[in-house]
C-alpha positions in Angstrom: 79.8 6.0 -2.0 80.5 9.1 -0.4 83.8 9.9 -1.8 85.2 10.6 1.4 88.0 8.8 3.4 85.8 7.4 6.1 86.7 3.5 5.8 88.5 4.1 9.3 85.4 3.2 11.6 85.9 4.0 15.3 82.3 3.7 16.7 78.6 2.7 15.7 75.2 4.0 17.2 71.9 2.6 16.4 69.3 5.6 16.3 66.1 3.6 15.0 65.1 0.9 13.2 66.2 1.9 9.7 68.9 4.5 10.6 72.3 4.6 12.1 75.5 6.7 12.5 79.0 5.6 12.0 81.8 7.4 13.8 85.2 7.5 11.8 88.6 9.2 11.8 87.4 11.6 9.1 83.8 12.5 10.1 80.4 11.2 11.1 78.2 9.2 8.5 74.3 9.1 9.0 73.1 5.7 6.9 69.7 5.3 6.4 68.3 2.0 5.3 65.3 1.8 2.8 64.6 -1.4 2.0 67.7 -3.0 -0.3 68.9 0.5 -0.7 71.9 2.2 1.5 71.6 6.0 1.7 74.7 7.6 3.4 75.3 11.2 4.2 78.4 12.9 5.5 78.6 15.3 8.3 81.9 17.0 8.7 83.2 20.4 9.0 81.4 22.0 5.9 78.5 20.4 7.9 79.3 22.4 11.3 81.2 19.4 12.9 84.3 21.0 14.3 86.0 17.9 15.4 85.8 15.1 12.9 87.7 12.3 14.5 84.6 10.5 16.5 85.6 8.0 19.1 82.3 7.1 20.8 78.5 8.0 20.2 75.9 7.4 22.5 72.1 8.6 22.3 70.0 9.9 24.9 66.0 9.5 25.4 65.5 13.0 23.6 67.4 11.8 20.3 70.3 13.8 20.8 73.9 12.2 19.9 76.7 12.9 22.4 79.9 12.1 20.7 83.8 12.0 22.4 86.2 13.2 19.7 89.9 13.9 19.4 89.1 17.5 21.0 86.2 18.0 23.2 82.6 16.4 23.3 80.1 17.2 20.7 76.3 17.4 21.2 74.6 16.9 17.8 70.8 17.1 17.0 70.2 15.0 14.0 66.8 16.8 13.4 68.1 20.2 13.0 71.7 19.5 12.3 73.3 21.8 15.0 75.9 21.1 17.2 77.5 22.4 20.4 80.8 21.5 21.3 82.3 21.1 25.0 85.6 22.1 25.8 88.2 22.6 28.8 86.5 26.1 28.7 83.0 25.0 29.1 83.4 23.1 32.3 84.8 19.5 31.3 87.8 17.9 32.5 88.6 15.6 29.6 90.0 17.1 26.4 90.2 13.9 24.4 88.4 10.7 24.3 89.2 7.2 23.5 88.4 4.8 21.0 85.5 2.1 21.7 84.9 3.9 25.1 81.2 4.9 25.3 78.3 3.5 27.0 74.4 4.0 27.8 72.9 2.2 30.7 69.7 0.4 29.5 68.4 0.7 33.2 68.2 4.2 33.9 69.7 6.1 30.5 72.7 7.4 32.0 75.8 8.4 29.6 79.5 7.4 29.8 82.3 8.5 27.8 85.9 7.6 28.5 89.1 9.5 27.5 92.5 9.9 28.4 92.0 11.9 31.3 89.4 10.0 33.1 85.5 9.0 32.6 82.9 11.3 31.9 79.3 10.9 33.2 75.9 12.4 32.7 72.6 11.0 34.3 69.6 11.3 32.3 68.6 14.2 33.7 71.5 15.9 32.9 71.6 15.0 29.4 68.2 16.4 28.6 68.9 19.8 30.2 68.4 22.0 27.0 71.3 24.9 26.5 70.3 28.5 27.8 69.8 31.0 25.0 68.3 34.5 26.4 67.1 36.7 24.0 68.7 39.7 22.3 67.6 42.9 23.0 68.4 46.5 21.6 70.1 48.8 24.0 71.0 51.9 22.2 70.1 53.7 19.0 73.0 56.3 17.9 72.1 58.5 15.0 74.8 61.0 13.4 77.0 59.8 16.6 74.4 61.1 18.7 72.4 58.5 21.2 68.6 59.0 21.3 65.6 57.9 22.8 65.4 54.4 21.0 61.5 54.0 22.3 60.5 57.0 20.5 61.6 55.6 16.9 59.3 52.2 17.3 56.1 51.9 15.8 53.0 51.8 18.1 53.2 47.7 17.4 56.9 47.9 18.4 57.8 45.7 15.5 59.5 48.5 13.4 61.9 51.0 13.9 61.0 54.4 11.8 63.8 56.6 10.9 63.8 59.4 8.0 65.9 59.9 5.3 68.0 62.6 7.0 68.7 59.9 9.9 69.9 57.3 7.5 73.4 57.3 9.3 72.6 55.3 12.7 74.0 52.5 14.7 72.4 49.8 16.8 73.9 48.6 20.2 72.6 44.9 21.2 73.2 42.4 23.8 72.2 39.0 24.9 71.3 38.9 28.7 73.7 35.7 29.7 75.5 36.9 32.7 77.1 33.7 33.4 78.9 33.5 29.9 80.9 36.2 28.5 82.1 34.1 25.6 79.8 35.5 23.2 80.1 36.4 19.6 77.5 38.3 17.2 76.8 38.6 13.7 74.5 40.5 11.7 72.7 41.6 8.2 70.7 44.4 7.1 68.7 42.6 4.6 67.9 44.5 1.5 71.0 46.8 2.1 74.0 44.2 3.3 75.0 41.6 0.6 76.3 38.9 3.5 76.3 38.6 7.2 78.9 40.2 8.9 81.9 37.9 10.7 81.1 36.6 14.1 82.8 38.8 16.5 82.5 40.1 20.1 81.5 43.5 18.4 77.8 44.3 19.5 77.0 47.3 17.4 75.8 47.1 14.1 76.7 50.4 11.9 75.0 51.6 8.9 75.8 54.5 6.6 73.8 56.8 4.2 71.2 53.9 4.1 68.9 54.5 1.3 65.0 55.0 1.6 63.1 51.9 2.1 62.2 48.9 4.1 64.8 46.6 5.9 65.1 43.7 8.3 67.8 43.6 10.8 68.8 40.3 11.9 71.1 39.7 14.6 72.4 35.7 15.6 74.8 35.1 18.5 76.6 32.0 19.5 78.1 31.2 23.1 81.6 29.7 21.8 83.7 30.2 18.8 83.4 26.4 18.3 79.5 26.8 18.6 77.3 26.2 15.6 74.0 26.5 17.1 72.8 30.4 16.9 70.1 32.2 18.5 68.6 34.9 16.4 66.7 38.2 16.9 64.9 40.4 13.9 63.4 43.8 13.9 62.2 45.6 10.6 63.7 49.3 9.9 61.9 51.7 7.3 63.6 54.8 6.6 61.0 57.3 4.8 62.5 59.5 2.1 62.1 63.1 1.8 59.1 64.6 -0.1 60.9 65.2 -3.1 62.3 61.6 -3.2 58.7 60.1 -3.0 57.5 58.3 -6.0 54.6 60.9 -6.3 57.3 63.5 -6.7 59.0 61.7 -9.3 55.9 60.8 -11.1 55.0 64.4 -11.0 58.4 65.6 -12.3 58.1 63.0 -15.1 54.7 64.2 -16.0 55.8 67.8 -16.3 58.7 66.9 -18.3 56.6 64.6 -21.0 54.0 67.6 -21.0 57.0 70.2 -21.6 58.5 67.7 -24.4 55.1 67.4 -25.8 54.8 71.1 -26.4 58.1 71.6 -27.9 57.5 68.7 -30.5 54.2 70.3 -31.3 56.0 73.6 -31.7 58.7 72.0 -33.9 56.0 70.3 -35.8 53.8 73.5 -36.8 57.2 75.1 -37.9 57.7 72.2 -40.2 61.0 71.2 -38.4 60.4 67.4 -38.7 60.0 67.6 -42.8 62.9 69.5 -42.9 64.8 66.9 -41.0 63.3 64.2 -42.9 64.7 65.6 -46.0 68.1 66.5 -44.6 68.0 62.7 -43.8 67.3 61.6 -46.9 70.1 63.7 -48.3 72.6 62.6 -45.9 71.8 58.8 -46.5 72.2 59.3 -50.4 69.8 59.9 -53.2 68.1 56.9 -55.1 67.6 57.0 -58.9 64.3 58.6 -58.8 65.7 61.2 -56.6 68.6 61.7 -58.9 66.1 62.1 -61.8 64.5 64.7 -59.8 67.7 66.5 -59.2 68.0 66.8 -62.8 65.0 67.8 -63.4 65.3 70.5 -60.7 68.2 71.9 -62.2 66.7 72.0 -65.7 63.7 73.8 -64.5 65.1 76.2 -61.9 68.4 76.9 -63.8 70.5 79.5 -61.9 68.3 79.6 -58.8 68.7 75.9 -58.1 70.9 76.4 -55.3 68.4 78.7 -53.5 66.2 75.9 -53.1 68.1 72.9 -51.2 64.9 71.2 -49.9 63.1 71.3 -53.3 63.1 67.7 -54.6 59.7 66.5 -55.3 58.2 67.2 -58.8 55.3 68.9 -57.4 57.6 71.3 -55.4 59.9 72.1 -58.3 56.6 72.6 -60.4 55.5 75.1 -57.6 59.1 77.1 -57.4 59.4 77.1 -61.2 56.0 78.9 -61.6 57.1 81.4 -58.7 60.3 82.2 -60.7 58.3 82.8 -63.8 56.0 85.0 -61.9 58.7 87.1 -60.9 60.4 87.3 -64.1 57.2 88.5 -65.8 56.5 91.0 -63.0 60.1 91.8 -62.0 59.4 95.8 -63.0 56.4 96.1 -60.9 57.1 97.9 -57.7 54.1 95.9 -55.9 56.0 92.6 -56.6 56.1 90.9 -52.9 54.7 87.9 -51.0 51.1 89.0 -51.3 51.5 89.7 -54.7 52.8 86.2 -55.4 50.6 84.6 -53.3 47.6 85.7 -55.0 48.9 84.9 -58.3 49.6 81.4 -56.9 46.1 81.3 -55.7 46.9 80.6 -51.8 46.9 82.3 -48.8 50.0 84.8 -47.7 50.7 82.9 -44.6 50.5 79.6 -46.2 52.8 80.8 -49.3 55.3 82.1 -47.0 55.3 79.1 -44.7 55.9 76.8 -47.8 58.4 78.9 -49.6 60.6 79.0 -46.7 60.2 75.3 -46.2 61.6 74.8 -49.8 64.2 77.8 -49.5 65.2 78.4 -45.9 64.6 82.1 -46.7 61.6 84.2 -47.0 60.1 85.5 -49.9 60.9 88.8 -49.8 64.7 88.0 -49.3 64.5 85.9 -52.5 62.8 88.7 -54.1 65.6 91.2 -53.2 68.3 88.7 -54.4 66.5 88.2 -57.6 66.4 91.6 -58.6 69.9 92.1 -57.7 71.0 89.2 -59.6 69.0 90.6 -62.6 70.7 93.9 -62.3 74.4 92.8 -62.2 73.3 90.5 -65.3 71.7 93.8 -67.2 74.8 95.8 -66.5 77.0 93.3 -68.0 74.8 92.0 -71.0 73.2 95.2 -72.2 73.9 98.9 -72.6 71.1 99.9 -70.4 71.8 102.9 -68.4 71.8 102.5 -64.6 68.5 103.9 -64.2 66.7 101.7 -66.9 68.4 98.9 -64.9 66.6 100.2 -61.8 63.3 100.6 -63.2 63.3 97.7 -64.9 63.6 95.7 -61.9 60.7 97.3 -60.1 62.7 99.7 -57.9 61.7 103.2 -57.3 64.4 104.5 -54.9 67.9 105.1 -56.5 69.8 105.1 -52.9 68.0 102.2 -51.8 69.2 100.4 -55.1 72.8 101.4 -54.6 72.8 100.2 -50.8 71.5 96.9 -51.7 74.0 96.4 -54.9 77.0 97.8 -52.8 75.9 95.0 -49.9 75.8 92.1 -52.3 78.9 93.1 -54.8 81.0 95.2 -52.7 81.0 98.1 -55.2 78.9 100.5 -57.3 77.0 99.4 -60.2 79.1 101.8 -62.4 82.3 100.3 -61.2 80.7 96.5 -61.4 80.0 97.1 -65.0 83.3 98.8 -65.7 85.6 96.1 -64.1 83.8 93.1 -65.5 83.7 94.5 -68.9 87.2 95.3 -68.7 88.2 91.8 -67.6 86.1 90.3 -70.5 87.9 92.2 -73.1 91.6 91.5 -71.8 90.5 87.9 -71.8 89.3 88.1 -75.5 92.4 89.9 -76.6 94.8 87.6 -75.0 
């Protein structure tokens, strides 16, 4: 039923009317009887029973089981599951007990366990004496390798040790006050920081380094012998307060400031039309649909040679808007007053609104476009007509000859006269060949 090798039975002990214990060569078996059902459970090394070969079992008046094993005597509490092992180091003179050599007197409750070295006897008063487990006390607090007054760091109710973030590297020394037994082993865990208990050892100092701010619980337990499975435990809360700039309020304030700055920056981008241009650029990068391709054809047809100057102009109403501007420029190119205000008046919108909308569609200002248009038109007239340079200048609305020469040279890298001569000579050579 248990899947254990417990069929070699050495002893039995009746616990109550519906419960008994079986000592075997491979551990202790608890058997509960519930009507016709038998419910066994195994108790071995994994459950804290150090010595598994149980030769004899006797029960005292307190319900404690005393078991003679192949290596010492075990005191076992079926209620808590705790056990305590007695061996030569604990004062008994029998190291190995014998099969079927156990007895409890029905008259006075005295207990007897026989072994290879003699007979062990305990009267009822001896067996009922509880183990003495004194309290653990904290002895020292050491912060950054310097011992400090521990009492100064307790809270008012002495239930908590209060430290600051700059004191988060510390150690605590502790001790249990059993002066008769020096064979003490300790283990500890700082809950919330450590993942598991430290191993039992004689080291009685818990050391921690760079513990983050927060609330923790230091738990310390000890046992009196390496074979002992009964622990005495002590715990104390430890709180590490953060620097002011590490508090939740500081973080919330910082997050709020970042959100406000981002919101202001986004609003600024929105006013400048950044998101509209971004959406248009995204649409272009993702590929144009059939409707957009058709708009491109319409755009190329409507804007002609100027289509490259308006990369963000794709919608029909936008194309119409730019087409009308180009028409106005062409019709009034000889007027010196031709500029953004002039165009805005003809388009019946405010100069500010006109300039913003034009720049959103082209990426350049209306003034820059008018200048480019005039220079392109001048180059066209120089090549396609016999107009004099002065006539060309007047036809594009520029009154200053030096200004025209400067702008023309900036764009084409030469003077208007050389430009005409060079290009007409190239055309003649191509036609002759």
